[in-house]
C-alpha positions as a printed Julia matrix, in Angstrom:
423×3 Matrix{Float64}:
 29.53  35.51   56.26
 29.58  34.9    52.36
 27.6   37.83   51.75
 30.15  39.99   53.74
 33.0   38.49   51.71
 31.07  39.01   48.46
 30.55  42.73   49.55
 34.08  43.15   50.46
 35.3   41.68   47.24
 33.24  44.15   45.2
 34.11  46.95   47.32
 37.93  46.26   46.71
 37.36  46.17   43.07
 35.1   49.42   43.0
 37.73  51.33   45.13
 40.47  50.27   42.86
 38.65  51.05   39.83
 37.53  54.56   41.24
 41.32  55.17   42.14
 42.77  54.07   38.86
 42.14  57.34   36.95
 44.65  59.1    39.14
 46.9   56.51   40.4
 50.57  56.57   38.93
 52.44  53.31   38.62
 54.53  54.07   41.49
 51.77  54.65   43.68
 49.86  51.48   42.79
 51.37  49.11   45.37
 50.21  51.63   48.29
 46.73  51.92   46.78
 46.38  48.08   46.56
 47.64  47.57   49.93
 45.3   50.22   51.38
 42.21  48.33   50.03
 43.34  44.68   50.07
 41.61  43.7    53.33
 38.43  44.54   51.91
 38.68  41.58   49.8
 40.22  39.24   52.45
 43.69  39.78   51.37
 46.38  40.38   53.96
 49.32  41.11   51.44
 49.6   41.84   47.66
 52.85  42.17   45.92
 53.29  43.13   42.24
 56.06  41.6    40.09
 56.37  42.49   36.48
 58.25  40.59   33.88
 61.58  42.01   32.4
 61.98  42.93   28.64
 63.46  39.62   27.85
 61.14  37.55   29.98
 63.82  36.13   32.26
 62.91  37.59   35.62
 60.16  39.29   37.28
 60.88  42.36   39.53
 58.96  43.72   42.44
 57.2   46.99   41.85
 57.7   48.97   45.11
 55.47  51.79   46.44
 56.35  55.29   47.43
 56.03  54.33   50.97
 57.6   51.18   52.62
 55.08  48.95   51.23
 57.03  45.96   49.42
 60.29  47.01   50.76
 61.97  43.89   52.59
 60.6   41.39   49.9
 62.44  39.51   47.25
 63.41  42.05   44.66
 63.67  39.66   41.63
 62.21  36.37   40.72
 63.5   33.99   38.25
 60.89  32.74   35.5
 62.54  29.34   34.77
 62.52  26.75   37.13
 60.39  28.48   39.87
 56.71  28.33   41.23
 55.95  32.02   40.49
 57.6   31.41   37.01
 55.32  28.4    36.2
 52.38  30.72   37.16
 53.75  33.28   34.78
 54.39  30.77   31.95
 51.01  28.78   31.98
 48.67  31.59   33.2
 47.46  29.78   36.27
 47.01  30.37   40.04
 49.66  28.16   42.15
 50.17  27.89   45.76
 53.22  29.77   47.14
 53.82  27.63   50.22
 53.53  28.46   53.79
 52.87  31.97   55.14
 52.78  33.65   58.36
 49.86  32.87   60.76
 46.96  31.1    59.31
 46.9   32.95   55.94
 47.16  31.02   52.71
 49.68  32.28   50.05
 49.5   32.26   46.01
 51.1   33.24   42.99
 48.75  34.96   40.53
 49.36  35.56   36.87
 48.98  39.21   35.63
 47.63  38.81   32.03
 46.13  41.4    29.61
 44.43  39.23   27.16
 47.29  36.74   26.36
 50.4   39.14   27.31
 52.04  37.98   30.46
 52.88  41.12   32.57
 53.98  39.44   35.69
 52.42  37.82   38.68
 51.02  38.74   42.11
 52.13  37.24   45.45
 48.77  37.23   47.44
 48.26  36.16   51.02
 44.69  35.49   51.79
 42.61  34.85   54.89
 40.53  32.09   53.19
 41.41  29.1    51.01
 38.56  28.37   48.87
 37.28  28.54   45.31
 35.71  32.05   46.34
 39.2   33.36   47.13
 40.91  32.17   43.9
 37.98  33.93   41.92
 38.64  37.11   43.81
 42.3   36.98   43.15
 41.61  36.26   39.67
 39.47  39.46   39.31
 42.21  41.46   41.25
 44.81  40.54   38.74
 42.79  41.33   35.75
 41.85  44.84   37.15
 45.48  45.22   38.17
 46.64  44.17   34.64
 44.3   46.61   32.97
 45.5   49.48   35.26
 49.38  48.64   34.52
 48.73  48.63   30.91
 46.62  51.86   30.75
 49.8   53.65   32.4
 52.79  51.95   30.87
 53.05  54.39   27.94
 53.59  57.44   30.27
 55.33  55.83   32.97
 59.3   56.0    33.29
 58.98  54.0    36.61
 57.66  50.94   34.66
 60.06  51.24   31.82
 62.98  51.37   34.22
 61.8   48.47   36.32
 61.41  45.99   33.34
 65.09  46.7    32.17
 68.03  44.74   33.53
 70.46  46.9    31.33
 70.51  49.91   29.6
 68.73  50.01   26.02
 70.48  51.36   23.01
 69.12  54.39   21.18
 67.71  52.39   18.38
 66.12  49.92   20.76
 64.69  52.72   22.66
 62.86  54.05   19.55
 61.79  50.34   18.1
 60.12  49.09   21.61
 58.06  52.39   21.7
 56.78  51.78   18.17
 56.07  48.08   18.43
 52.32  46.56   19.53
 52.13  44.45   22.51
 54.2   40.98   22.3
 50.88  38.87   22.41
 47.4   39.15   21.11
 44.48  36.74   20.98
 40.59  36.51   20.47
 38.29  33.72   19.32
 40.05  33.78   15.82
 43.75  34.08   16.37
 46.51  33.8    18.54
 49.48  36.19   18.0
 52.95  36.24   19.61
 56.09  38.04   18.84
 59.58  38.8    19.85
 62.76  40.76   19.01
 66.11  40.31   20.08
 68.75  41.53   21.2
 66.2   43.2    23.2
 68.49  45.86   24.35
 70.44  46.44   21.28
 67.91  45.97   18.65
 68.16  48.34   15.73
 66.75  47.51   12.2
 63.92  44.84   12.94
 60.24  45.68   13.22
 56.98  43.71   13.35
 53.46  44.68   13.4
 49.94  43.13   13.76
 46.67  44.86   13.41
 42.99  43.65   13.55
 40.5   45.15   11.13
 37.31  43.54   11.42
 37.39  39.96   10.27
 41.3   40.69    8.73
 44.22  40.38   10.66
 47.24  42.41    9.08
 50.67  41.01    9.7
 54.17  42.62    8.68
 57.78  42.25    9.61
 60.85  44.66    8.4
 64.5   43.9     8.48
 66.29  47.21    7.61
 69.85  46.99    6.38
 72.54  47.74    8.92
 72.74  47.7    12.81
 72.98  51.27   13.63
 70.49  54.23   14.54
 69.95  54.75   10.79
 68.84  51.28   10.6
 66.19  51.88   13.32
 65.21  55.07   11.61
 64.59  52.99    8.27
 62.41  50.31   10.24
 60.58  52.87   11.92
 59.85  54.9     8.73
 58.86  51.47    6.88
 56.46  50.64    9.82
 55.0   54.13    9.83
 54.46  54.29    5.88
 52.83  50.81    6.14
 50.42  51.48    8.92
 49.32  55.08    7.23
 48.86  53.32    3.74
 46.77  50.57    5.43
 44.69  52.83    7.22
 43.7   54.55    4.08
 42.64  51.37    2.63
 45.65  50.29    0.45
 46.16  46.62   -0.6
 49.29  44.7     0.2
 51.12  45.85   -3.07
 50.27  49.26   -2.52
 51.23  49.18    1.05
 54.7   47.82    0.19
 55.14  50.55   -2.62
 54.06  53.32   -0.12
 56.92  51.86    2.11
 59.49  52.04   -1.0
 58.34  55.46   -1.87
 58.95  56.76    1.6
 62.45  54.96    2.11
 63.33  56.53   -1.36
 62.22  59.85   -0.39
 64.27  60.02    2.73
 67.58  58.05    1.49
 67.6   58.11   -2.34
 68.13  54.4    -2.6
 70.96  54.38   -0.17
 68.82  52.59    2.72
 66.38  49.59    1.96
 64.29  47.19    3.83
 63.2   43.56    3.3
 59.81  42.49    4.5
 56.59  40.47    4.42
 53.23  42.05    4.35
 50.33  39.74    4.75
 46.76  39.68    5.54
 44.55  36.89    6.98
 40.9   36.76    6.44
 39.71  34.96    9.59
 36.37  34.08    7.91
 37.86  31.78    5.35
 41.58  31.21    6.46
 42.66  32.62    3.17
 46.26  34.31    3.83
 47.45  36.76    1.32
 50.96  38.18    1.06
 53.72  40.02   -0.72
 57.44  39.2    -0.24
 59.71  42.17   -0.81
 63.16  40.24   -0.85
 62.74  38.77    2.54
 62.7   35.03    3.8
 59.65  33.09    2.89
 56.95  32.65    5.79
 56.76  29.28    7.28
 53.47  27.16    7.84
 53.49  24.81   10.81
 50.52  22.41   10.17
 49.08  19.95   12.8
 52.07  20.26   14.97
 53.79  17.73   13.01
 55.26  19.3     9.83
 56.2   22.78    8.33
 56.56  23.97    4.73
 57.44  27.3     3.16
 55.05  29.43    1.55
 56.19  30.29   -2.18
 55.76  33.54   -3.79
 57.85  35.33   -6.34
 59.85  37.9    -4.4
 60.07  41.5    -5.55
 63.06  43.74   -4.77
 63.63  45.19   -1.31
 61.78  48.19   -0.52
 63.69  51.38   -1.11
 65.97  49.96   -3.94
 63.57  50.87   -6.93
 64.61  47.89   -8.95
 61.3   47.72  -10.81
 60.4   43.94   -9.94
 56.92  43.09  -10.12
 55.21  42.84   -6.84
 52.89  39.71   -7.02
 50.2   38.96   -4.19
 50.09  35.32   -3.49
 47.54  33.35   -1.5
 47.4   30.21    0.6
 44.36  28.43    2.15
 45.37  27.66    5.7
 43.62  25.07    8.05
 42.3   25.55   11.45
 45.29  25.25   13.9
 47.99  26.48   11.14
 50.62  28.56   12.49
 52.02  31.38   10.35
 55.66  32.06   11.25
 57.51  35.23    9.9
 60.96  35.74   11.0
 64.23  37.81   10.28
 67.58  36.05    9.36
 68.94  36.87   12.88
 67.03  33.71   14.03
 68.25  31.17   11.59
 71.51  32.35   10.13
 73.37  33.54   13.31
 76.25  31.32   13.91
 77.98  30.09   16.85
 81.79  30.99   17.52
 82.67  27.71   15.77
 80.52  28.63   12.48
 77.45  26.65   12.93
 73.98  28.16   11.96
 71.01  27.81   14.27
 69.25  26.95   11.06
 65.61  26.66    9.7
 65.21  23.21   10.62
 66.41  23.57   14.22
 63.94  26.59   14.39
 60.89  24.97   13.15
 61.58  21.64   14.99
 61.54  23.7    18.1
 58.18  25.13   17.53
 56.82  21.74   16.62
 57.96  20.02   19.76
 56.74  22.51   22.29
 53.48  22.72   20.47
 53.16  19.07   20.93
 53.97  19.77   24.76
 50.82  21.68   25.12
 52.6   24.96   25.82
 50.71  28.27   25.12
 51.73  30.15   22.09
 53.56  32.94   23.91
 55.38  30.59   26.09
 56.58  28.46   23.09
 57.97  31.61   21.52
 59.49  32.82   24.95
 61.35  29.35   24.95
 62.51  29.59   21.41
 63.92  32.96   21.56
 65.9   31.84   24.92
 67.02  28.83   22.89
 68.61  30.95   20.09
 70.15  33.14   22.61
 71.52  30.44   24.51
 72.95  28.84   21.21
 75.0   31.89   20.55
 76.15  32.37   24.3
 73.66  35.43   24.57
 75.46  37.46   21.92
 73.5   37.71   18.52
 75.6   39.44   15.78
 72.12  40.36   14.02
 68.53  41.36   14.87
 66.24  38.29   15.52
 62.64  38.71   15.33
 59.64  36.26   15.15
 56.19  37.04   14.55
 53.72  33.96   15.11
 49.94  33.92   14.34
 47.88  30.77   14.9
 44.26  30.83   12.91
 42.04  28.98   15.25
 39.4   28.54   12.38
 35.68  29.79   12.49
 33.93  27.0    14.12
 32.06  27.3    17.45
 35.15  25.8    19.5
 37.69  28.28   18.14
 37.2   30.49   21.32
 37.81  27.69   23.7
 40.98  26.86   21.58
 42.15  30.47   21.87
 41.95  30.58   25.6
 43.92  27.17   26.05
 46.47  28.45   23.4
 46.52  31.92   25.12
 47.62  30.28   28.32
 44.69  29.31   30.61
 45.41  26.21   32.92
 47.13  23.29   31.09
 45.82  20.79   33.46
 47.85  17.8    32.32
 51.06  19.33   31.66
 53.56  18.04   34.01
 55.54  21.39   34.28
 52.41  23.08   35.34
 51.94  20.83   38.38
 53.28  21.33   42.01
């Protein structure tokens, strides 16, 4: 019996892998349903998180598969939401017949894509291993198709994107990344009306490049300015330019295009993961924040140069800071800290950093901490931000042998003792 189950699980994964090359997103639920019983699964439903990570929406197949089931699930305050937040398999409660049912997180590395609802014939460790493998393969299939799938793009939107937002989201890297050296998470709001903000991270051997840009204005031109800044930075970086040269390449591109009438502020940084040395330049932007030991925060001091595109001739200085394992680097734009309530009170830097520190102490995965932070900012302003609000958070895990284990925990593997993760 065990050999038959093992063979069936392998056949399920092999058949899905073979089908993945020619399966568009809109046919994925039907293809999964056709092969699910080989792995002992009587039902598999795919729910994907929306752009703001508030709800998860059912991916319905071309046929009838998936129709008649709950079309949308809330992330906060629900069992499938906890599976999504903490990256762990959770029981879904009673199901038809003798089947057991589960909520299984869909993770691409550390990026939370959504959850699976799975009904299985067995309820044992082997079943959970097979569900985990199925979710991993489906996550890879979804990610491989999403840049070419309007089906997926429409599914994860709860309202229409503005034109600048449409451009910006297609330029950004995934909102989360982790390896044995760093955990990175990012967020941009207002998600459906973002215009002049942009973030970037890239891995280059032992170096991690981090950038954040805030272009002037809140219109389509601001989006074009941010996109040009991001493209110039990437282009210069990939030809071997250092931090100063990268920022100067951005400035040159903006001046060539707008002749000094458009500019962008920004931080460009590089973290050497072997040593923990962070190098950065400040082009008229808010100073980076370091959160250390989950207990206190400090600004990183560096003489700022002029915003890129203004050609004011202020010297660009590269500054350096020695990080400690576990330090969190936080880059942000002014929409996070300076936006005001109707009564005039700012969210403020102190409230911003205190939120991260408190949720770090709660043992939350880095992407979940940032998700809650951004929603707290939105709720503080009753869901209406007057300026773009972007956060890029990078935690250096150190270079010791236990760094990979810490990365797994921070990225969202089970948080065994956290009360919110329990049934």
